[in-house]
C-alpha positions as CSV (number, residue, x, y, z in Angstrom):
1,X,167.4,39.1,237.4
2,X,168.2,42.4,239.1
3,X,170.0,42.8,242.4
4,X,167.5,43.1,245.2
5,X,167.2,46.4,247.0
6,X,164.5,47.7,249.2
7,X,165.4,51.2,248.3
8,X,165.1,50.5,244.6
9,X,161.7,48.9,245.1
10,X,160.6,51.9,247.0
11,X,161.8,54.2,244.2
12,X,159.9,52.2,241.6
13,X,156.7,52.1,243.7
14,X,156.9,55.8,244.4
15,X,155.4,57.7,247.3
16,X,151.8,57.0,246.3
17,X,150.2,54.2,248.3
18,X,148.4,51.5,246.4
19,X,150.9,50.9,243.6
20,X,150.7,47.3,242.4
21,X,153.4,44.9,243.6
22,X,153.2,41.2,242.7
23,X,154.1,38.8,245.4
24,X,154.8,35.0,245.6
25,X,155.8,33.5,248.9
26,X,157.9,30.4,249.0
27,X,157.6,28.6,252.3
28,X,160.9,28.7,254.2
29,X,162.9,30.2,251.3
30,X,161.9,33.7,250.5
31,X,159.7,35.7,248.1
32,X,159.4,36.6,244.5
33,X,158.5,40.2,243.7
34,X,157.6,42.0,240.5
35,X,156.7,45.6,239.6
36,X,156.7,47.5,236.3
37,X,159.0,45.2,234.3
38,X,161.3,44.5,237.2
39,X,161.5,41.3,239.3
40,X,163.4,40.0,242.2
41,X,164.0,36.6,243.8
42,X,164.6,37.5,247.5
43,X,166.0,34.7,249.8
44,X,165.1,35.3,253.4
45,X,164.5,33.1,256.5
46,X,161.3,35.1,257.4
47,X,159.4,35.8,254.2
48,X,156.3,36.9,256.1
49,X,158.3,39.3,258.2
50,X,159.7,40.9,255.0
51,X,156.2,41.3,253.6
52,X,155.1,42.9,256.8
53,X,157.9,45.4,256.6
54,X,157.3,46.3,253.0
55,X,153.5,46.6,253.6
56,X,154.1,49.0,256.5
57,X,156.7,51.1,254.8
58,X,155.6,51.1,251.1
59,X,151.8,50.4,251.4
60,X,151.5,48.7,248.1
61,X,148.5,46.9,246.6
62,X,149.8,43.3,246.6
63,X,149.0,41.3,243.5
64,X,148.7,37.5,243.9
65,X,147.0,34.6,242.2
66,X,144.7,33.8,245.1
67,X,144.4,34.8,248.7
68,X,144.2,31.2,250.1
69,X,147.7,30.4,248.8
70,X,149.5,33.7,249.6
71,X,147.6,35.3,252.4
72,X,147.2,32.0,254.1
73,X,151.0,31.6,254.2
74,X,151.3,35.1,255.7
75,X,148.6,34.5,258.3
76,X,150.4,31.5,259.6
77,X,153.0,34.1,260.8
78,X,150.2,36.5,261.9
79,X,151.0,38.9,259.1
80,X,148.0,40.9,257.6
81,X,148.5,43.2,254.7
82,X,146.6,46.4,253.9
83,X,145.3,45.9,250.4
84,X,145.5,43.4,247.5
85,X,144.5,42.6,243.9
86,X,143.4,39.0,243.9
87,X,143.6,37.5,240.4
88,X,141.0,34.9,241.2
89,X,138.6,37.5,242.5
90,X,139.2,39.8,239.5
91,X,138.6,36.9,237.2
92,X,135.2,36.2,238.8
93,X,134.2,39.8,238.3
94,X,135.3,40.1,234.7
95,X,134.6,36.6,233.4
96,X,132.1,35.0,235.8
97,X,131.6,31.3,236.2
98,X,132.9,29.0,239.0
99,X,136.4,28.4,237.8
100,X,139.0,30.8,239.4
101,X,142.1,28.6,239.6
102,X,145.3,30.0,237.9
103,X,144.9,27.9,234.8
104,X,141.4,29.3,234.1
105,X,142.5,32.8,235.1
106,X,145.5,32.7,232.7
107,X,143.3,31.3,229.9
108,X,140.7,34.0,230.2
109,X,143.3,36.8,230.4
110,X,145.0,35.6,227.2
111,X,141.9,34.7,225.2
112,X,142.5,31.0,225.3
113,X,139.7,28.4,225.8
114,X,139.0,27.4,229.4
115,X,141.3,24.4,230.2
116,X,140.1,21.1,231.7
117,X,139.4,21.2,235.4
118,X,142.5,20.8,237.6
119,X,143.3,17.3,238.7
120,X,144.6,16.2,242.1
121,X,147.4,14.2,240.6
122,X,149.8,15.3,237.8
123,X,151.1,12.6,235.4
124,X,154.3,12.5,233.3
125,X,152.2,13.6,230.4
126,X,151.8,17.0,232.0
127,X,155.6,17.5,232.1
128,X,155.9,18.8,228.5
129,X,159.1,20.2,226.9
130,X,159.4,23.9,227.6
131,X,157.9,25.9,224.8
132,X,157.5,29.6,224.2
133,X,153.8,30.5,224.5
134,X,152.4,31.3,221.1
135,X,149.0,32.1,222.5
136,X,146.3,34.0,220.6
137,X,148.3,37.2,220.1
138,X,145.8,39.2,222.2
139,X,146.9,38.7,225.8
140,X,149.8,39.0,228.2
141,X,152.5,36.5,227.3
142,X,151.2,36.0,223.8
143,X,153.0,36.1,220.5
144,X,156.0,38.4,220.2
145,X,155.4,39.7,223.8
146,X,156.2,36.3,225.3
147,X,159.0,36.1,227.8
148,X,161.3,33.3,226.9
149,X,162.4,33.0,230.5
150,X,158.9,32.0,231.4
151,X,158.5,29.4,228.7
152,X,158.6,26.5,231.2
153,X,155.3,27.7,232.6
154,X,153.4,26.7,229.5
155,X,152.2,23.6,227.6
156,X,152.6,23.6,223.8
157,X,149.0,24.9,223.5
158,X,149.8,28.0,225.6
159,X,147.9,26.8,228.7
160,X,149.6,26.8,232.0
161,X,151.2,23.5,232.9
162,X,149.1,21.7,235.5
163,X,152.0,20.9,237.8
164,X,152.7,24.7,238.1
165,X,149.2,26.1,238.1
166,X,148.4,24.1,241.2
167,X,151.1,26.1,243.1
168,X,151.9,23.1,245.3
169,X,155.6,23.8,244.4
170,X,155.5,26.9,246.6
171,X,155.1,24.8,249.8
172,X,157.2,21.8,248.8
173,X,160.4,21.6,251.0
174,X,163.5,22.5,248.9
175,X,167.1,22.8,250.1
176,X,170.5,23.3,248.6
177,X,171.2,24.7,245.1
178,X,167.6,23.8,244.0
179,X,166.3,26.6,246.3
180,X,167.7,29.3,244.0
181,X,165.8,27.8,241.1
182,X,162.5,27.8,243.0
183,X,163.0,31.4,244.0
184,X,163.8,32.4,240.5
185,X,160.6,30.7,239.3
186,X,158.7,32.5,242.1
187,X,159.9,35.8,240.8
188,X,158.8,34.9,237.2
189,X,155.5,33.6,238.6
190,X,155.0,37.0,240.2
191,X,155.8,38.8,237.0
192,X,153.3,36.7,235.2
193,X,150.7,37.6,237.8
194,X,151.4,41.3,237.2
195,X,150.7,40.8,233.5
196,X,147.4,39.1,234.1
197,X,146.4,41.9,236.5
198,X,147.1,44.4,233.7
199,X,144.8,42.4,231.4
200,X,142.1,42.3,234.0
201,X,142.4,46.0,234.8
202,X,142.1,46.8,231.1
203,X,139.0,44.6,230.7
204,X,137.3,46.1,233.7
205,X,138.0,49.7,232.6
206,X,136.4,48.9,229.3
207,X,133.1,48.1,230.9
208,X,130.5,50.9,231.0
209,X,130.2,52.7,234.4
210,X,126.5,52.5,235.4
211,X,126.6,55.2,238.1
212,X,124.6,58.4,237.7
213,X,127.9,60.3,238.5
214,X,130.9,58.3,237.4
215,X,134.0,59.0,239.4
216,X,137.8,58.8,238.7
217,X,138.0,55.0,239.1
218,X,135.5,52.9,237.1
219,X,133.0,51.1,239.3
220,X,134.1,47.7,237.9
221,X,137.7,48.3,239.1
222,X,136.4,49.3,242.5
223,X,134.4,46.1,242.6
224,X,137.6,44.1,241.8
225,X,139.2,45.9,244.8
226,X,136.3,45.0,247.1
227,X,136.1,41.4,245.9
228,X,139.9,41.1,246.4
229,X,139.5,42.4,249.9
230,X,136.7,40.0,250.5
231,X,138.9,37.1,249.4
232,X,141.5,38.2,251.9
233,X,138.9,38.7,254.6
234,X,137.6,35.2,254.0
235,X,141.0,33.7,254.7
236,X,141.3,35.9,257.8
237,X,137.9,34.8,259.1
238,X,138.8,31.2,258.6
239,X,142.1,31.7,260.4
240,X,140.7,33.8,263.3
241,X,137.4,32.0,264.0
242,X,134.4,33.2,265.8
243,X,134.7,33.6,269.7
244,X,132.5,31.0,271.3
245,X,131.6,30.3,274.9
246,X,131.8,26.5,274.9
247,X,130.0,26.2,278.2
248,X,127.0,28.2,277.0
249,X,127.0,26.2,273.8
250,X,126.9,22.9,275.7
251,X,124.1,24.2,277.9
252,X,122.0,25.1,274.8
253,X,122.7,21.7,273.2
254,X,121.8,19.8,276.4
255,X,118.4,21.5,276.5
256,X,117.6,19.5,273.4
257,X,119.4,16.3,273.6
258,X,120.5,16.0,277.2
259,X,124.0,15.9,278.7
260,X,127.0,14.7,276.8
261,X,127.3,10.9,276.9
262,X,130.4,8.9,277.3
263,X,130.2,6.4,274.5
264,X,128.7,6.1,271.0
265,X,126.6,3.2,272.2
266,X,125.0,5.5,274.9
267,X,124.3,8.1,272.2
268,X,122.6,5.5,270.0
269,X,120.4,4.4,272.9
270,X,119.5,8.0,273.8
271,X,118.6,8.6,270.2
272,X,116.3,5.6,270.2
273,X,114.6,6.7,273.4
274,X,113.9,10.2,271.9
275,X,112.4,8.5,268.8
276,X,110.3,6.1,270.8
277,X,108.8,8.9,272.9
278,X,107.4,10.6,269.8
279,X,106.2,7.5,268.1
280,X,104.5,6.3,271.3
281,X,102.2,9.3,271.2
282,X,100.7,8.1,267.9
283,X,100.1,4.5,269.0
284,X,100.7,2.1,271.8
285,X,103.9,0.2,272.1
286,X,107.6,1.1,271.8
287,X,107.7,2.0,268.2
288,X,107.1,-1.5,266.8
289,X,104.0,-2.5,264.9
290,X,103.9,-5.6,262.8
291,X,107.7,-5.9,263.2
292,X,108.3,-2.6,261.4
293,X,110.0,0.3,263.2
294,X,108.9,3.8,262.3
295,X,111.9,5.9,261.1
296,X,111.2,9.6,262.0
297,X,113.9,10.6,259.5
298,X,112.0,9.1,256.6
299,X,109.3,11.5,255.4
300,X,107.2,8.8,253.8
301,X,107.0,6.8,257.1
302,X,106.2,10.0,259.0
303,X,103.4,10.8,256.5
304,X,102.0,7.3,257.1
305,X,102.3,7.8,260.9
306,X,100.4,11.1,260.7
307,X,97.7,9.5,258.5
308,X,97.0,7.0,261.2
309,X,95.6,9.8,263.4
310,X,93.8,11.5,260.6
311,X,96.3,13.9,259.2
312,X,96.8,13.5,255.4
313,X,99.6,15.9,254.4
314,X,101.3,16.0,251.0
315,X,104.6,16.4,252.8
316,X,106.0,16.8,256.3
317,X,107.5,20.4,256.1
318,X,107.4,22.1,259.4
319,X,105.5,25.1,258.1
320,X,102.7,22.8,257.0
321,X,102.5,20.9,260.3
322,X,102.9,23.9,262.6
323,X,99.3,25.1,262.4
324,X,98.2,21.6,263.7
325,X,100.6,21.6,266.7
326,X,97.8,21.8,269.2
327,X,95.5,19.3,267.4
328,X,97.4,16.2,268.5
329,X,100.2,15.7,271.0
330,X,102.1,13.6,268.5
331,X,102.3,16.5,266.0
332,X,103.8,18.9,268.7
333,X,106.2,16.2,269.8
334,X,107.3,15.5,266.3
335,X,108.0,19.2,265.6
336,X,110.0,19.5,268.8
337,X,111.8,16.3,268.0
338,X,112.8,17.7,264.6
339,X,114.4,20.7,266.2
340,X,116.2,18.5,268.7
341,X,117.4,16.2,265.9
342,X,118.8,19.2,263.9
343,X,120.7,20.2,267.0
344,X,121.9,16.7,267.7
345,X,123.1,16.0,264.1
346,X,124.2,19.5,263.0
347,X,125.0,21.5,266.1
348,X,125.6,18.9,268.7
349,X,128.5,17.9,270.8
350,X,130.3,16.4,267.8
351,X,130.0,19.7,266.0
352,X,131.6,21.5,268.9
353,X,134.5,19.0,269.0
354,X,135.1,19.2,265.3
355,X,135.0,23.0,264.8
356,X,135.8,24.7,268.1
357,X,139.5,24.9,268.9
358,X,141.3,24.9,272.2
359,X,141.3,28.7,272.0
360,X,137.5,28.8,272.0
361,X,137.2,29.9,268.4
362,X,134.6,28.4,266.0
363,X,136.2,27.9,262.6
364,X,134.8,26.9,259.2
365,X,135.9,27.2,255.6
366,X,135.0,30.5,254.0
367,X,134.5,31.5,250.4
368,X,134.4,35.1,249.2
369,X,131.8,34.6,246.5
370,X,129.3,31.9,245.8
371,X,128.7,31.0,242.1
372,X,125.5,32.9,241.8
373,X,124.5,35.7,244.1
374,X,128.1,36.6,244.9
375,X,127.6,36.3,248.7
376,X,130.3,35.3,251.1
377,X,129.6,31.7,252.4
378,X,131.0,29.7,255.3
379,X,131.1,26.1,256.4
380,X,130.7,24.6,259.9
381,X,127.2,25.9,260.0
382,X,128.4,29.5,260.6
383,X,125.7,31.0,258.3
384,X,122.9,28.9,259.8
385,X,123.5,29.0,263.5
386,X,120.2,28.5,265.4
387,X,119.0,31.8,267.0
388,X,119.2,30.2,270.4
389,X,122.9,29.4,269.9
390,X,123.8,33.1,269.5
391,X,124.0,33.3,273.3
392,X,127.2,31.3,273.0
393,X,128.9,33.8,270.6
394,X,130.5,35.9,273.2
395,X,133.3,38.5,273.4
396,X,136.5,37.5,275.1
397,X,137.6,39.3,278.3
398,X,138.4,43.0,277.7
399,X,136.5,43.0,274.4
400,X,133.0,43.6,273.1
401,X,131.1,42.6,270.0
402,X,129.9,45.4,267.7
403,X,127.1,44.2,265.4
404,X,125.9,46.1,262.4
405,X,123.0,45.1,260.2
406,X,122.2,46.8,257.0
407,X,118.6,47.9,256.8
408,X,116.4,47.0,253.8
409,X,119.5,46.7,251.7
410,X,118.0,45.0,248.6
411,X,115.2,47.5,247.9
412,X,117.7,50.4,248.4
413,X,120.1,48.6,246.0
414,X,117.2,48.3,243.5
415,X,116.6,52.0,243.7
416,X,120.3,52.6,242.8
417,X,120.8,50.0,240.1
418,X,117.5,50.8,238.3
419,X,117.8,54.6,238.5
420,X,114.1,54.9,239.6
421,X,113.8,58.4,241.0
422,X,110.6,57.7,242.9
423,X,112.1,54.6,244.6
424,X,115.3,56.6,245.3
425,X,113.1,59.2,247.1
426,X,111.6,56.5,249.3
427,X,115.1,55.1,250.0
428,X,116.1,58.4,251.7
429,X,113.9,57.4,254.7
430,X,115.1,55.3,257.6
431,X,112.2,53.0,256.9
432,X,111.9,52.7,253.1
433,X,108.6,50.8,253.4
434,X,106.7,53.7,255.0
435,X,106.9,56.0,251.9
436,X,106.4,53.1,249.6
437,X,103.1,52.3,251.5
438,X,102.0,55.9,251.1
439,X,102.8,55.8,247.4
440,X,100.9,52.5,246.9
441,X,98.0,53.7,249.2
442,X,98.3,50.5,251.4
443,X,99.6,49.5,254.8
444,X,103.3,48.9,255.5
445,X,103.1,45.0,255.4
446,X,101.4,45.1,252.0
447,X,104.1,47.6,250.8
448,X,106.8,45.2,251.9
449,X,105.1,42.3,250.1
450,X,105.0,44.4,247.0
451,X,108.7,45.2,247.0
452,X,109.7,41.6,247.7
453,X,107.3,40.4,245.0
454,X,109.0,42.7,242.5
455,X,112.5,41.4,243.3
456,X,111.6,37.7,243.5
457,X,109.1,37.6,240.7
458,X,106.1,36.5,242.6
459,X,103.0,37.0,240.5
460,X,100.1,35.2,242.3
461,X,97.9,35.9,245.3
462,X,98.5,38.9,247.5
463,X,102.0,39.3,246.1
464,X,100.7,39.5,242.5
465,X,98.2,42.3,243.4
466,X,100.9,44.2,245.2
467,X,103.2,43.8,242.3
468,X,100.7,45.4,239.9
469,X,100.7,48.5,242.2
470,X,104.5,48.6,242.1
471,X,104.4,48.6,238.3
472,X,102.4,51.8,238.3
473,X,104.3,53.5,241.1
474,X,107.9,52.5,240.2
475,X,107.9,51.6,236.5
476,X,111.7,52.1,236.0
477,X,112.5,49.7,238.8
478,X,110.1,47.1,237.5
479,X,111.4,47.6,234.0
480,X,115.0,46.9,235.1
481,X,113.9,43.7,236.8
482,X,112.0,42.6,233.8
483,X,114.9,43.2,231.5
484,X,117.0,40.9,233.7
485,X,114.3,38.3,233.7
486,X,114.1,38.4,229.9
487,X,117.9,37.9,229.7
488,X,117.5,34.8,231.9
489,X,114.7,33.4,229.8
490,X,116.9,33.4,226.6
491,X,120.2,32.5,228.3
492,X,121.9,35.9,227.8
493,X,124.6,36.7,230.2
494,X,124.1,39.7,232.5
495,X,126.3,42.0,234.6
496,X,125.6,43.4,238.0
497,X,125.7,47.1,238.8
498,X,129.3,46.5,240.0
499,X,130.3,44.8,236.7
500,X,130.4,41.2,237.8
501,X,129.5,38.8,235.0
502,X,126.7,36.3,235.7
503,X,126.8,33.5,233.1
504,X,123.4,32.4,231.9
505,X,124.4,30.6,228.7
506,X,123.0,27.1,228.6
507,X,125.3,24.5,230.1
508,X,127.5,27.0,232.0
509,X,125.0,29.1,233.8
510,X,125.6,30.4,237.3
511,X,121.8,30.0,237.4
512,X,122.2,26.4,238.5
513,X,121.8,27.9,241.9
514,X,118.4,29.4,241.0
515,X,116.3,27.0,242.9
516,X,115.0,25.4,239.7
517,X,113.8,21.8,239.8
518,X,117.1,20.4,239.0
519,X,117.0,20.1,235.2
520,X,119.5,22.9,234.8
521,X,122.2,20.9,236.6
522,X,121.4,17.7,234.9
523,X,123.8,17.0,232.0
524,X,121.1,15.0,230.2
525,X,118.9,18.1,230.1
526,X,121.8,20.2,228.6
527,X,122.4,17.6,225.9
528,X,118.7,17.1,225.0
529,X,117.6,18.6,221.7
530,X,115.7,21.8,222.1
531,X,112.0,21.2,222.3
532,X,112.4,17.5,223.1
533,X,110.9,18.1,226.5
534,X,108.8,21.3,226.2
535,X,107.5,21.3,229.7
536,X,110.9,20.8,231.3
537,X,112.5,23.4,228.9
538,X,109.8,26.0,229.9
539,X,110.3,25.3,233.6
540,X,114.1,25.6,233.3
541,X,113.9,28.9,231.3
542,X,111.4,30.2,233.8
543,X,113.7,29.3,236.7
544,X,116.6,31.0,235.0
545,X,114.4,34.1,234.4
546,X,113.5,34.3,238.1
547,X,117.1,33.8,239.0
548,X,118.3,36.6,236.8
549,X,115.6,38.9,238.1
550,X,116.8,38.5,241.6
551,X,120.5,38.1,240.9
552,X,120.8,41.7,239.6
553,X,119.6,42.9,243.0
554,X,121.0,40.3,245.3
555,X,124.3,40.2,243.5
556,X,124.7,43.9,243.6
557,X,123.7,44.0,247.3
558,X,126.5,41.4,248.0
559,X,129.0,43.6,246.2
560,X,127.9,46.7,248.2
561,X,128.2,44.7,251.4
562,X,131.7,43.4,250.6
563,X,132.9,47.0,249.7
564,X,131.6,48.1,253.1
565,X,133.2,45.2,254.9
566,X,136.5,46.0,253.1
567,X,136.4,49.6,254.4
568,X,135.6,48.4,257.9
569,X,138.4,45.9,257.8
570,X,141.0,48.5,256.9
571,X,139.6,51.0,259.5
572,X,139.8,48.5,262.3
573,X,143.5,47.9,262.1
574,X,144.5,50.8,264.3
575,X,142.1,49.6,267.0
576,X,143.3,46.1,267.2
577,X,139.8,44.9,266.2
578,X,138.7,42.4,263.6
579,X,135.6,41.3,261.7
580,X,134.7,37.9,263.0
581,X,131.5,37.1,261.0
582,X,129.9,38.2,257.8
583,X,126.3,37.1,257.6
584,X,124.6,38.2,254.4
585,X,123.9,41.8,255.4
586,X,125.3,41.7,258.9
587,X,128.8,42.4,260.2
588,X,130.0,41.2,263.6
589,X,133.2,42.9,265.0
590,X,135.4,41.9,267.9
591,X,137.2,44.9,269.4
592,X,138.9,46.0,272.6
593,X,136.2,47.5,274.9
594,X,138.0,50.9,275.0
595,X,137.5,51.2,271.2
596,X,133.8,50.3,271.1
597,X,132.7,53.9,270.3
598,X,135.4,54.3,267.6
599,X,134.3,51.0,266.0
600,X,130.7,52.1,266.0
601,X,131.6,55.4,264.4
602,X,133.7,53.5,261.8
603,X,130.8,51.3,260.8
604,X,128.7,54.4,260.0
605,X,131.5,56.4,258.3
606,X,132.5,53.4,256.2
607,X,128.9,52.9,255.1
608,X,128.7,56.5,254.0
609,X,132.0,56.4,252.1
610,X,131.0,53.2,250.4
611,X,127.6,54.6,249.3
612,X,129.4,57.8,248.1
613,X,131.3,55.9,245.4
614,X,129.0,52.9,244.8
615,X,125.7,54.8,244.5
616,X,127.2,58.1,243.3
617,X,124.6,60.5,242.0
618,X,121.6,58.4,243.2
619,X,120.7,60.2,246.5
620,X,119.8,56.8,248.0
621,X,120.6,56.4,251.7
622,X,122.0,53.3,253.3
623,X,121.3,52.7,256.9
624,X,122.6,50.2,259.5
625,X,121.4,49.2,263.0
626,X,124.5,49.1,265.3
627,X,124.7,47.5,268.7
628,X,127.6,47.1,271.2
629,X,127.0,43.8,273.2
630,X,128.8,41.2,275.1
631,X,126.9,38.3,273.4
632,X,125.5,38.2,269.9
633,X,122.1,37.3,271.4
634,X,121.9,40.7,273.0
635,X,121.9,42.6,269.7
636,X,118.5,44.0,268.7
């Protein structure tokens, strides 16, 4: 272990910002650092303060195992770093799948089999005797390259020990002489992270660059940068929350379910009255008939209720019932009841109490990438807020909300990733669908249907006819989509434009999110002999084909969006602003009012710079609708 020196660290990093510096934070004790074969265990009473100082003076790219563990610790002290390489995010890009814990990340980087899923509890069997990692001879820490000082990290088979891979030891309270041992281990853990990053970087650089004009840094490496920034942003979004006007939210809720009631018993009684008012419109009485109460939450009982007044529906989906709203007062009442029930159960007073803090911020758990499309996701209903509830999302005093929505992002992305010159020409327009309509000799709505049919694999009805026109006008784009679909049909893995692996092999496919009829997620279906259930097999393959066809566009669009968000996040720092919501293709910023114009300009310039590297050589334009508002509901 070398003597710690800020000056020595600065010399090793050099004057160029963005040099990789591995970081492990040990709560209340200090930090472990590693760079270029050097490592330090640095005791300090304020680890986050030290990181903030180093970030400000040296501007490194911090390397850590995952943002939730390290950035979460820094955010507790309100420290936000400039840039990072998140090993979990890099692993998702290079190796795909749903596992991104340190044990899986290490195994993939060293060519080992994926280890068993982590357990919540560690038994004595997991505490093996220290052994030098023999590994496979191909990755960091393997064979003769193993560091004997890190031998206690590994089980005899070369996998990370579960008790260490969980990283709980970083937050466990330690005092006395044991503290030095923990900090030493943190420094070695940081050095191990740096070796895994080198393996990920090499793997990403080995991937082909799909851009028409490759630039200095391979696109896959830039994707890892953006995905790492998204992982950091997800932790910040969860920490900061979305500003919410509680009074406006309660007014919205009360319009559906009435005022807040004092006791659970009163809520149950009010719920029963709402139910009875609907059921009573179908028949006389208070909801009882033959001693049986109609449960409006039971689709079968609702179908029977509707049948009594002459409506025989195969299901009770709202889109099916809506055309009959004016045919019977009970149908209209049931549709209105369903909206109120969703508010009461999902976005009611209990939701406010659970997820809105005393500071008026709505918080949910965020993830930087779902298992399939790669989009950022959020809990607490943040991604599905009813449109009427947007009035409650309001800027705090002295601030404004700046909202930006990418326009027609997926067809523009399709033009880039497919290299279709005709579609790229259409994507230079503010409204892409107008030149497409001219090319297809149809109106704009039909042109939009045609483009969506191409991306989502719709082949019947109006969509099918429109798709045939697309095939003639944009053959390269359609060919790109069909190639992806064919890969899905045979279970061949694919990569997005940005290089992210999407697993489609049977039994481990990300395509379990494809909207198939459930067989793909059923272990019995995976174990069944091929051909034992031909119809089910065909349906599953078809579902994977549709999924793959859309994933190459939707996944690439998600990567473009996160690269844009990363640039905006960095640019907002001088203004004291922050991203407070990422909603598919939409960013919502919260900035001091005096910086509204600067934030608006930043959104546009960041979009242009992102397109310049992500779509280099394509000539495709990306556009965004930007609004400065006091409440989200005021945005266009």
